[in-house]
KEMAR-238258 format. One record per residue: residue number from 0; chain; residue in three letters; x, y, z of N, C-alpha, C in turn. Coordinates in pm, 1 decimal. Layout:
<NUM; A; Ala; <X; Y; Z>; <X; Y; Z>; <X; Y; Z>>
...
# end
This chain:
<0; A; Met; <5438.8; -4776.4; -729.3>; <5423.0; -4689.5; -860.4>; <5480.7; -4759.1; -983.0>>
<1; A; Arg; <5508.8; -4884.4; -985.7>; <5582.6; -4890.7; -1092.4>; <5418.7; -4963.7; -1177.0>>
<2; A; Phe; <5321.6; -5002.2; -1085.7>; <5244.3; -5083.1; -1156.3>; <5142.3; -4943.3; -1200.2>>
<3; A; Leu; <5152.2; -4839.0; -1140.4>; <5042.7; -4745.9; -1170.9>; <5152.5; -4732.6; -1352.2>>
<4; A; Gly; <5251.2; -4704.7; -1336.4>; <5371.4; -4662.0; -1439.7>; <5318.3; -4755.8; -1648.3>>
<5; A; Arg; <5270.9; -4836.1; -1570.3>; <5244.2; -4950.2; -1660.7>; <5111.2; -5009.9; -1681.1>>
<6; A; Gln; <5050.5; -4915.8; -1592.6>; <4858.8; -4947.3; -1601.1>; <4834.4; -4753.3; -1733.0>>
<7; A; Ile; <4972.2; -4694.1; -1700.8>; <4944.4; -4565.0; -1801.0>; <4968.7; -4567.6; -1947.5>>
<8; A; Lys; <5074.4; -4697.8; -1937.8>; <5101.4; -4698.8; -2092.7>; <4985.1; -4778.8; -2084.0>>
<9; A; Val; <4973.6; -4884.5; -2060.5>; <4808.5; -4971.9; -2087.8>; <4660.0; -4854.9; -2197.9>>
<10; A; Leu; <4673.5; -4759.1; -2110.5>; <4591.2; -4653.1; -2133.8>; <4643.1; -4587.4; -2228.8>>
<11; A; Gly; <4746.9; -4530.2; -2240.3>; <4800.4; -4457.8; -2408.5>; <4769.3; -4572.8; -2489.4>>
<12; A; Phe; <4803.7; -4673.4; -2470.5>; <4769.0; -4759.0; -2637.2>; <4623.9; -4849.0; -2599.3>>
<13; A; Trp; <4529.5; -4797.6; -2525.6>; <4373.6; -4793.2; -2570.9>; <4346.4; -4693.4; -2626.3>>
<14; A; Ser; <4375.8; -4571.0; -2554.4>; <4371.1; -4451.5; -2638.6>; <4391.0; -4405.0; -2806.0>>
<15; A; Thr; <4521.6; -4468.6; -2839.2>; <4548.8; -4536.3; -2977.1>; <4453.6; -4604.2; -3046.2>>
<16; A; Phe; <4449.6; -4720.5; -2990.6>; <4400.2; -4821.1; -3049.1>; <4228.0; -4785.9; -3105.1>>
<17; A; Lys; <4173.6; -4702.4; -2964.5>; <4057.1; -4689.9; -2991.8>; <4012.2; -4557.0; -3069.7>>
<18; A; Thr; <4099.2; -4465.7; -3106.9>; <4102.6; -4356.8; -3214.5>; <4164.5; -4414.3; -3362.8>>
<19; A; Leu; <4236.1; -4520.2; -3364.0>; <4248.6; -4595.1; -3528.4>; <4119.4; -4679.3; -3540.9>>
<20; A; Tyr; <4021.3; -4739.2; -3435.1>; <3979.9; -4838.1; -3475.4>; <3812.9; -4716.5; -3533.3>>
<21; A; Val; <3830.8; -4625.9; -3460.4>; <3731.2; -4561.1; -3470.5>; <3741.8; -4486.5; -3649.6>>
<22; A; Ser; <3863.2; -4448.7; -3682.6>; <3931.1; -4418.9; -3797.2>; <3889.2; -4484.8; -3914.4>>
<23; A; Leu; <3963.4; -4623.9; -3891.8>; <3956.4; -4780.1; -4005.3>; <3780.6; -4788.3; -3994.4>>
<24; A; Lys; <3710.4; -4770.3; -3894.4>; <3550.3; -4787.2; -3945.6>; <3470.3; -4689.5; -4035.9>>
<25; A; Ala; <3533.2; -4582.8; -4006.7>; <3432.9; -4488.2; -4054.9>; <3520.7; -4499.4; -4185.7>>
<26; A; Thr; <3607.3; -4555.2; -4228.6>; <3702.6; -4609.8; -4307.1>; <3604.3; -4682.9; -4398.5>>
<27; A; Met; <3578.9; -4784.1; -4361.1>; <3548.6; -4939.1; -4371.3>; <3447.1; -4905.4; -4471.5>>
<28; A; Asn; <3309.8; -4829.3; -4384.4>; <3215.3; -4788.9; -4420.2>; <3186.9; -4733.9; -4596.1>>
<29; A; Lys; <3344.6; -4687.0; -4594.7>; <3270.8; -4583.0; -4712.7>; <3326.9; -4644.9; -4862.4>>
<30; A; Asn; <3353.1; -4808.6; -4816.3>; <3331.5; -4843.3; -4932.2>; <3179.8; -4911.1; -5005.8>>
<31; A; Asp; <3102.2; -4893.2; -4879.4>; <2957.6; -4896.6; -4995.7>; <2934.1; -4778.7; -5076.9>>
<32; A; Asp; <2965.1; -4632.4; -5058.5>; <2995.5; -4545.3; -5114.9>; <3060.7; -4552.7; -5271.8>>
<33; A; Ile; <3144.9; -4607.3; -5283.9>; <3214.9; -4604.0; -5434.4>; <3127.7; -4640.7; -5536.5>>
<34; A; Lys; <3122.7; -4486.4; -5626.9>; <3031.5; -4517.0; -5737.6>; <3055.8; -4422.7; -5817.2>>
<35; A; Ser; <3146.7; -4544.2; -5957.2>; <3202.2; -4392.4; -6070.6>; <3192.6; -4499.3; -6148.4>>
<36; A; Ile; <3226.7; -4386.1; -6299.6>; <3223.4; -4470.0; -6488.9>; <3327.8; -4415.5; -6447.8>>
<37; A; Cys; <3392.6; -4603.2; -6520.8>; <3547.1; -4581.1; -6548.3>; <3524.6; -4577.1; -6733.1>>
<38; A; Leu; <3638.6; -4501.1; -6801.6>; <3640.7; -4518.5; -6846.6>; <3767.1; -4549.2; -6906.8>>
<39; A; Asp; <3828.8; -4663.6; -6884.0>; <3971.4; -4610.0; -6882.1>; <4014.8; -4709.0; -7020.0>>
<40; A; Pro; <4130.5; -4627.6; -7100.8>; <4159.5; -4713.9; -7241.4>; <4210.8; -4785.9; -7250.7>>
<41; A; Val; <4267.1; -4913.4; -7323.3>; <4325.6; -4985.3; -7291.6>; <4505.5; -4962.9; -7396.1>>
<42; A; Cys; <4580.4; -4985.0; -7373.2>; <4750.0; -4993.3; -7442.8>; <4723.7; -5072.9; -7576.0>>
<43; A; Ser; <4690.1; -5063.7; -7684.9>; <4675.1; -5123.7; -7766.0>; <4784.5; -5265.1; -7814.9>>
<44; A; Lys; <4948.9; -5252.0; -7757.8>; <5055.0; -5277.0; -7734.8>; <5065.6; -5390.7; -7615.6>>
<45; A; Cys; <5048.5; -5332.4; -7502.8>; <5059.6; -5383.9; -7405.9>; <4927.0; -5452.5; -7295.5>>
<46; A; Gly; <4825.6; -5399.4; -7286.7>; <4711.5; -5416.1; -7222.5>; <4713.2; -5365.6; -7160.9>>
<47; A; Asn; <4785.1; -5268.9; -7100.1>; <4792.8; -5179.6; -6925.5>; <4756.8; -5078.2; -6979.8>>
<48; A; Leu; <4688.5; -4971.2; -6934.7>; <4587.4; -4883.6; -6955.7>; <4650.2; -4762.1; -6947.1>>
<49; A; Ala; <4601.5; -4718.5; -7097.0>; <4662.3; -4618.7; -7166.3>; <4597.7; -4490.7; -7054.3>>
<50; A; Ala; <4523.1; -4456.1; -7016.6>; <4473.1; -4394.6; -6947.3>; <4392.2; -4426.6; -6819.4>>
<51; A; Lys; <4359.6; -4340.7; -6701.5>; <4271.0; -4359.5; -6576.7>; <4167.3; -4237.3; -6647.0>>
<52; A; Ile; <4027.1; -4237.0; -6695.8>; <3984.1; -4147.5; -6648.6>; <3856.2; -4239.5; -6577.3>>
<53; A; Glu; <3821.5; -4148.3; -6451.0>; <3669.7; -4215.7; -6369.3>; <3615.6; -4087.7; -6362.1>>
<54; A; Ile; <3513.4; -4087.8; -6353.5>; <3381.1; -3959.2; -6322.4>; <3321.3; -4061.9; -6175.0>>
<55; A; Val; <3353.3; -3995.3; -6075.5>; <3291.5; -3987.4; -5948.9>; <3150.3; -3958.4; -5949.1>>
<56; A; Glu; <3065.2; -3968.3; -5905.8>; <2931.8; -3969.5; -5913.1>; <2949.1; -3849.0; -5785.8>>
<57; A; Pro; <2852.1; -3797.3; -5754.0>; <2765.4; -3670.6; -5608.7>; <2754.4; -3763.2; -5496.9>>
<58; A; Asn; <2835.5; -3778.4; -5394.9>; <2813.6; -3814.2; -5284.3>; <2873.3; -4031.1; -5286.6>>
<59; A; Ala; <3014.2; -3959.3; -5338.2>; <3052.1; -4078.9; -5404.5>; <3230.6; -4120.7; -5352.5>>
<60; A; Tyr; <3230.3; -4223.2; -5342.3>; <3426.4; -4224.3; -5347.3>; <3425.5; -4256.8; -5519.6>>
<61; A; Pro; <3600.5; -4280.8; -5546.1>; <3668.9; -4383.1; -5685.4>; <3686.0; -4510.3; -5634.8>>
<62; A; Asn; <3733.2; -4573.8; -5712.4>; <3709.1; -4705.3; -5691.5>; <3846.1; -4740.0; -5621.7>>
<63; A; Asp; <3894.5; -4639.5; -5661.3>; <4091.6; -4650.2; -5535.9>; <4067.1; -4683.0; -5410.0>>
<64; A; Ala; <3927.1; -4609.1; -5317.4>; <3908.4; -4561.2; -5218.1>; <3969.2; -4679.5; -5123.0>>
<65; A; Ile; <3957.5; -4763.1; -5178.5>; <3920.8; -4897.2; -5076.7>; <4106.2; -4927.5; -5048.8>>
<66; A; Lys; <4173.9; -4903.3; -5140.8>; <4315.3; -4874.4; -5116.7>; <4339.4; -4807.0; -5026.2>>
<67; A; Trp; <4296.9; -4691.5; -4999.0>; <4325.1; -4560.2; -4872.9>; <4351.1; -4553.8; -4758.1>>
<68; A; Asn; <4463.0; -4445.8; -4693.7>; <4457.6; -4492.1; -4582.3>; <4394.1; -4336.0; -4493.2>>
<69; A; Ala; <4372.9; -4357.8; -4362.7>; <4248.4; -4266.7; -4341.4>; <4314.6; -4119.3; -4361.6>>
<70; A; Lys; <4458.9; -4124.5; -4351.8>; <4482.4; -3942.2; -4431.0>; <4433.6; -3942.5; -4539.4>>
<71; A; Asp; <4438.9; -4082.7; -4610.8>; <4389.4; -3997.2; -4766.7>; <4197.2; -3953.9; -4799.1>>
<72; A; Tyr; <4130.1; -4066.5; -4700.3>; <4014.0; -4025.3; -4633.2>; <3996.1; -3838.2; -4627.2>>
<73; A; Val; <4065.1; -3847.3; -4562.3>; <4075.9; -3705.8; -4457.1>; <4075.9; -3608.1; -4575.0>>
<74; A; His; <4161.4; -3590.2; -4637.8>; <4208.9; -3512.1; -4794.2>; <4116.1; -3525.4; -4839.4>>
<75; A; Tyr; <4064.0; -3621.4; -4870.7>; <3926.7; -3631.7; -4999.9>; <3805.2; -3562.9; -4900.5>>
<76; A; Asn; <3805.4; -3578.4; -4815.9>; <3637.2; -3548.2; -4725.4>; <3661.7; -3375.9; -4720.0>>
<77; A; Lys; <3810.9; -3314.0; -4727.1>; <3851.4; -3178.6; -4709.1>; <3819.7; -3081.9; -4829.5>>
<78; A; Phe; <3864.3; -3152.4; -4942.3>; <3857.3; -3111.6; -5077.9>; <3776.4; -3092.6; -5185.5>>
<79; A; Arg; <3671.8; -3279.4; -5139.1>; <3563.9; -3266.8; -5238.3>; <3469.9; -3214.2; -5186.1>>
<80; A; Asp; <3393.2; -3128.6; -5291.3>; <3246.4; -3093.5; -5312.3>; <3181.0; -3214.8; -5362.0>>
<81; A; Phe; <3118.4; -3312.4; -5239.5>; <3008.2; -3378.6; -5312.2>; <2915.7; -3396.8; -5338.2>>
<82; A; Lys; <2843.4; -3261.7; -5369.0>; <2725.4; -3238.5; -5469.6>; <2781.0; -3228.7; -5647.9>>
<83; A; Ser; <2910.8; -3228.2; -5650.6>; <2907.4; -3261.6; -5750.9>; <2980.0; -3394.7; -5828.3>>
<84; A; Asn; <2968.2; -3387.4; -5993.1>; <3040.0; -3495.4; -6032.4>; <3167.7; -3472.2; -6034.4>>
<85; A; Tyr; <3301.6; -3594.2; -5955.0>; <3454.0; -3534.4; -6065.7>; <3499.8; -3630.7; -6129.7>>
<86; A; Leu; <3595.5; -3578.9; -6246.6>; <3651.5; -3666.6; -6320.0>; <3834.0; -3668.8; -6216.0>>
<87; A; Ile; <3850.9; -3793.2; -6216.2>; <3971.9; -3871.7; -6186.5>; <4061.7; -3852.4; -6279.1>>
<88; A; Tyr; <4163.5; -3802.2; -6388.4>; <4238.1; -3808.8; -6505.4>; <4354.9; -3859.8; -6458.4>>
<89; A; Ser; <4437.8; -3974.1; -6533.1>; <4588.1; -3941.7; -6548.5>; <4611.3; -4030.0; -6674.2>>
<90; A; Gly; <4700.6; -3956.6; -6773.6>; <4694.0; -4037.3; -6843.0>; <4907.4; -3964.2; -6916.6>>
<91; A; Pro; <4878.6; -3998.6; -7036.7>; <5040.6; -4025.9; -7081.2>; <5109.1; -3842.6; -7117.2>>
<92; A; Gly; <5033.3; -3718.6; -7078.7>; <5045.3; -3561.3; -7071.1>; <5041.3; -3504.7; -6912.7>>
<93; A; Gly; <5026.9; -3618.6; -6838.8>; <4969.4; -3581.0; -6650.0>; <4859.9; -3648.0; -6636.1>>
<94; A; Ser; <4821.9; -3511.4; -6500.7>; <4710.1; -3590.9; -6421.1>; <4636.0; -3502.3; -6299.3>>
<95; A; Asn; <4514.5; -3530.9; -6259.3>; <4466.5; -3429.9; -6134.7>; <4459.3; -3482.6; -6049.0>>
<96; A; Gly; <4562.1; -3556.8; -6034.0>; <4543.3; -3602.4; -5885.5>; <4458.1; -3678.0; -5857.9>>
<97; A; Phe; <4421.4; -3813.6; -5684.4>; <4339.2; -3845.0; -5669.7>; <4191.8; -3802.2; -5608.6>>
<98; A; Ile; <4188.6; -3659.0; -5607.4>; <4049.9; -3587.0; -5532.6>; <4024.9; -3588.6; -5691.1>>
<99; A; Gly; <4074.1; -3530.5; -5777.0>; <4034.0; -3489.3; -5905.3>; <3955.8; -3305.2; -5928.5>>
<100; A; Asn; <3853.6; -3325.8; -6041.4>; <3843.8; -3172.6; -6046.9>; <3620.6; -3179.3; -6058.8>>
<101; A; Pro; <3656.8; -3074.6; -6035.7>; <3440.5; -3092.6; -6078.0>; <3428.3; -3095.5; -6196.2>>
<102; A; Ile; <3317.0; -3145.0; -6278.8>; <3210.9; -3119.9; -6355.3>; <3143.5; -3154.8; -6352.5>>
<103; A; Asp; <3050.8; -3097.1; -6478.3>; <2934.3; -3092.6; -6488.1>; <2822.7; -3172.5; -6571.2>>
<104; A; Leu; <2734.4; -3198.6; -6611.6>; <2631.6; -3265.1; -6648.2>; <2680.8; -3291.5; -6856.3>>
<105; A; Lys; <2699.2; -3192.7; -6838.7>; <2757.8; -3157.7; -6993.8>; <2871.8; -3230.7; -6999.6>>
<106; A; Arg; <2995.7; -3166.0; -6939.9>; <3119.1; -3280.0; -6973.0>; <3102.3; -3384.0; -6937.5>>
<107; A; Lys; <3019.0; -3452.6; -6858.9>; <3010.1; -3599.6; -6805.3>; <2987.5; -3692.0; -6974.8>>
<108; A; Ala; <2897.9; -3588.6; -7007.3>; <2833.4; -3703.2; -7107.5>; <2951.9; -3667.1; -7222.9>>
<109; A; Ala; <2954.2; -3574.0; -7231.5>; <3052.0; -3540.6; -7380.6>; <3199.7; -3651.1; -7336.1>>
<110; A; Leu; <3233.2; -3658.2; -7212.7>; <3350.7; -3789.1; -7182.9>; <3282.9; -3933.4; -7223.9>>
<111; A; Ile; <3164.7; -3892.9; -7197.6>; <3110.9; -4067.0; -7235.4>; <3087.7; -4129.1; -7372.3>>
<112; A; Asp; <3075.7; -3979.4; -7423.0>; <3066.8; -4031.7; -7574.1>; <3178.2; -4081.1; -7626.7>>
<113; A; Ala; <3304.4; -3980.1; -7607.8>; <3446.5; -3981.6; -7652.5>; <3460.4; -4113.1; -7632.4>>
<114; A; Phe; <3453.1; -4166.8; -7467.0>; <3515.0; -4294.0; -7472.2>; <3462.0; -4394.2; -7465.7>>
<115; A; Thr; <3373.3; -4414.3; -7600.9>; <3297.5; -4496.2; -7573.1>; <3297.8; -4573.6; -7740.1>>
<116; A; Lys; <3318.1; -4683.2; -7803.2>; <3364.3; -4704.3; -7918.6>; <3226.5; -4713.5; -8026.8>>
<117; A; Pro; <3234.5; -4619.0; -8149.1>; <3352.2; -4612.5; -8209.9>; <3451.7; -4482.1; -8153.6>>
<118; A; Tyr; <3583.3; -4504.1; -8143.5>; <3626.7; -4375.1; -8109.8>; <3605.9; -4246.4; -8198.8>>
<119; A; Asn; <3620.2; -4140.0; -8155.2>; <3635.0; -4006.6; -8212.3>; <3710.2; -3958.5; -8195.1>>
<120; A; Ala; <3824.3; -3869.9; -8243.7>; <3987.8; -3790.0; -8232.7>; <3906.7; -3668.8; -8212.0>>
<121; A; Ile; <3795.0; -3590.1; -8303.4>; <3768.0; -3529.6; -8241.4>; <3707.6; -3467.2; -8131.3>>
<122; A; Leu; <3599.4; -3586.6; -8048.4>; <3541.0; -3609.0; -7979.4>; <3666.2; -3600.0; -7811.0>>
<123; A; Ile; <3762.0; -3700.1; -7868.5>; <3847.8; -3750.6; -7794.0>; <3954.6; -3590.3; -7715.8>>
<124; A; Arg; <3984.1; -3548.2; -7836.7>; <4085.1; -3416.8; -7826.1>; <4005.1; -3263.7; -7727.4>>
<125; A; Glu; <3910.1; -3317.1; -7745.1>; <3772.3; -3203.8; -7698.9>; <3817.8; -3198.0; -7533.6>>
<126; A; Gln; <3819.2; -3344.7; -7468.6>; <3812.5; -3386.2; -7327.5>; <3966.8; -3358.8; -7262.5>>
<127; A; Phe; <4027.7; -3414.1; -7370.0>; <4198.1; -3431.9; -7305.8>; <4310.0; -3355.7; -7405.6>>
<128; A; Tyr; <4388.1; -3270.5; -7343.3>; <4528.9; -3257.2; -7491.3>; <4615.1; -3359.5; -7496.5>>
<129; A; Asp; <4626.5; -3456.0; -7434.8>; <4697.7; -3566.5; -7461.1>; <4673.1; -3642.7; -7533.3>>
<130; A; Met; <4528.4; -3625.6; -7558.4>; <4426.2; -3753.6; -7612.6>; <4442.2; -3825.9; -7583.8>>
<131; A; Ala; <4408.1; -3882.4; -7389.7>; <4403.9; -4011.8; -7329.0>; <4509.9; -4153.9; -7402.0>>
<132; A; Gly; <4600.8; -4109.8; -7441.1>; <4729.9; -4141.1; -7555.8>; <4660.3; -4223.5; -7631.3>>
<133; A; Tyr; <4576.4; -4142.1; -7663.7>; <4489.5; -4210.8; -7843.6>; <4560.0; -4152.0; -7971.0>>
<134; A; Cys; <4642.4; -4199.5; -8046.6>; <4671.1; -4201.7; -8175.8>; <4596.2; -4174.4; -8293.0>>
<135; A; Ala; <4517.7; -4020.7; -8346.7>; <4458.6; -4045.2; -8400.7>; <4460.1; -4099.1; -8560.1>>
<136; A; Thr; <4601.5; -4157.4; -8654.8>; <4641.4; -4221.1; -8762.9>; <4645.9; -4334.6; -8704.3>>
<137; A; Cys; <4653.6; -4365.7; -8613.3>; <4684.4; -4515.0; -8635.3>; <4547.8; -4584.2; -8509.3>>
<138; A; Asn; <4463.8; -4499.8; -8543.3>; <4330.2; -4521.0; -8410.5>; <4321.6; -4642.9; -8346.7>>
<139; A; Lys; <4436.9; -4626.9; -8228.2>; <4443.6; -4664.0; -8137.6>; <4523.6; -4632.8; -8019.2>>
<140; A; Phe; <4496.7; -4728.3; -7872.2>; <4527.5; -4602.1; -7750.9>; <4704.9; -4698.1; -7728.0>>
<141; A; Tyr; <4764.7; -4542.8; -7649.3>; <4909.8; -4688.9; -7616.2>; <4925.1; -4574.9; -7475.6>>
<142; A; Cys; <4982.9; -4705.2; -7368.5>; <4995.6; -4607.5; -7247.4>; <5140.1; -4522.6; -7271.0>>
<143; A; Ser; <5162.0; -4513.4; -7165.5>; <5302.3; -4369.9; -7151.8>; <5400.7; -4455.5; -7173.1>>
<144; A; Lys; <5439.5; -4564.1; -7160.6>; <5541.2; -4643.3; -7170.5>; <5549.1; -4646.2; -7336.1>>
<145; A; His; <5509.7; -4657.1; -7438.9>; <5463.7; -4736.6; -7529.7>; <5482.6; -4564.0; -7634.8>>
<146; A; Trp; <5373.8; -4409.6; -7592.3>; <5421.6; -4335.3; -7613.8>; <5594.1; -4278.2; -7596.1>>
<147; A; Tyr; <5663.2; -4284.3; -7701.6>; <5793.1; -4227.1; -7699.5>; <5830.6; -4098.0; -7628.5>>
<148; A; Thr; <5857.2; -3964.1; -7563.6>; <5799.1; -3907.7; -7526.1>; <5973.9; -3804.8; -7517.5>>
<149; A; Thr; <5953.7; -3657.2; -7535.7>; <6136.4; -3654.5; -7562.5>; <6064.7; -3480.7; -7390.3>>
<150; A; Ser; <6144.4; -3478.4; -7353.3>; <6138.2; -3377.1; -7167.2>; <6073.5; -3239.3; -7274.7>>
<151; A; Ser; <6058.3; -3246.3; -7361.9>; <5992.0; -3149.7; -7403.6>; <5796.7; -3192.3; -7401.4>>
<152; A; Gly; <5758.4; -3258.3; -7388.0>; <5639.1; -3315.4; -7394.6>; <5601.0; -3357.3; -7521.5>>
<153; A; Tyr; <5722.3; -3357.7; -7675.4>; <5657.3; -3435.8; -7803.2>; <5657.5; -3584.8; -7751.2>>
<154; A; Gly; <5552.2; -3650.7; -7820.3>; <5562.3; -3812.6; -7804.2>; <5577.1; -3839.9; -7951.2>>
<155; A; Lys; <5617.5; -3965.6; -7963.3>; <5555.7; -4019.1; -8067.0>; <5477.1; -4197.8; -8035.9>>
<156; A; Cys; <5411.4; -4227.9; -8095.6>; <5347.4; -4364.7; -8117.0>; <5450.1; -4462.9; -8097.6>>
<157; A; Pro; <5414.1; -4583.4; -8119.8>; <5474.8; -4700.3; -8184.4>; <5515.8; -4708.9; -8319.7>>
<158; A; Lys; <5421.2; -4641.0; -8414.1>; <5417.2; -4694.1; -8525.5>; <5510.3; -4506.1; -8625.8>>
<159; A; Gly; <5515.7; -4434.8; -8467.1>; <5607.6; -4279.1; -8545.7>; <5499.2; -4191.1; -8559.2>>
<160; A; His; <5418.2; -4165.4; -8569.4>; <5305.3; -4070.4; -8562.6>; <5351.9; -3984.1; -8469.1>>
<161; A; Ser; <5352.8; -3875.6; -8487.6>; <5406.8; -3758.8; -8370.5>; <5318.7; -3671.8; -8315.7>>
<162; A; Lys; <5291.4; -3614.5; -8171.4>; <5183.5; -3553.0; -8127.2>; <5325.5; -3462.4; -8026.0>>
<163; A; Ser; <5206.8; -3369.9; -7960.2>; <5282.0; -3285.6; -7876.9>; <5142.3; -3358.3; -7734.8>>
<164; A; Leu; <5222.5; -3390.8; -7652.3>; <5098.0; -3483.4; -7527.8>; <5116.1; -3367.5; -7378.7>>
<165; A; Asp; <5174.3; -3281.9; -7418.5>; <5196.2; -3142.6; -7366.9>; <5103.8; -3019.4; -7362.4>>
<166; A; Pro; <5097.3; -3000.2; -7300.4>; <4988.4; -2857.2; -7356.1>; <5033.6; -2748.3; -7289.6>>
<167; A; His; <5160.7; -2762.5; -7235.2>; <5220.9; -2613.5; -7217.9>; <5375.1; -2582.1; -7289.4>>
<168; A; Trp; <5351.7; -2708.9; -7378.8>; <5452.0; -2749.6; -7527.6>; <5410.1; -2613.1; -7667.3>>
<169; A; Ser; <5416.2; -2644.9; -7735.3>; <5362.8; -2605.7; -7888.7>; <5491.4; -2534.8; -7991.3>>
<170; A; Pro; <5470.1; -2560.7; -8059.8>; <5364.6; -2586.6; -8122.7>; <5294.8; -2785.9; -8161.5>>
<171; A; Asp; <5184.6; -2780.3; -8203.2>; <5142.4; -2935.1; -8237.0>; <5234.5; -2991.2; -8317.4>>
<172; A; Val; <5325.3; -2938.9; -8412.6>; <5406.0; -2981.5; -8521.9>; <5560.1; -2945.3; -8519.5>>
<173; A; Val; <5624.1; -3066.5; -8499.0>; <5781.7; -3002.7; -8555.3>; <5811.9; -3009.1; -8652.8>>
# end
């Protein structure tokens, strides 16, 4: 009887291993499908990302997918429409998560125009309320660490220029 008990434990282990192996194998194959455009502006103060702006192509995965576990892939596959381009954003004023939001080709082109040098404050403002950390007065990007933000979402760049970084706070002047 003791032998049978051990055999059952081995079979249970094998079943768990097989499930994980199949899941990991599927995950590893997704790495071939990473196709995205990263428009990540860099903080002029420290060199870190001022904002993460990634456009994920249809039928593809974002760059961070190589770091995901199987559960992340399950969520992404469940909630993403693979026929659309998706925008993944994270900046001083917030983010839209690791799945992102669907965007059309017009928005994709507008994002690329706004975040290609020379930068245009009006084009950037049309894309993101927090302007992805861009200070129009300085003509520079700053990361969340260098935007001194109040609890109300109002922020100041390192040179003291101020603006609202939170779309739920207004007005844009103090």
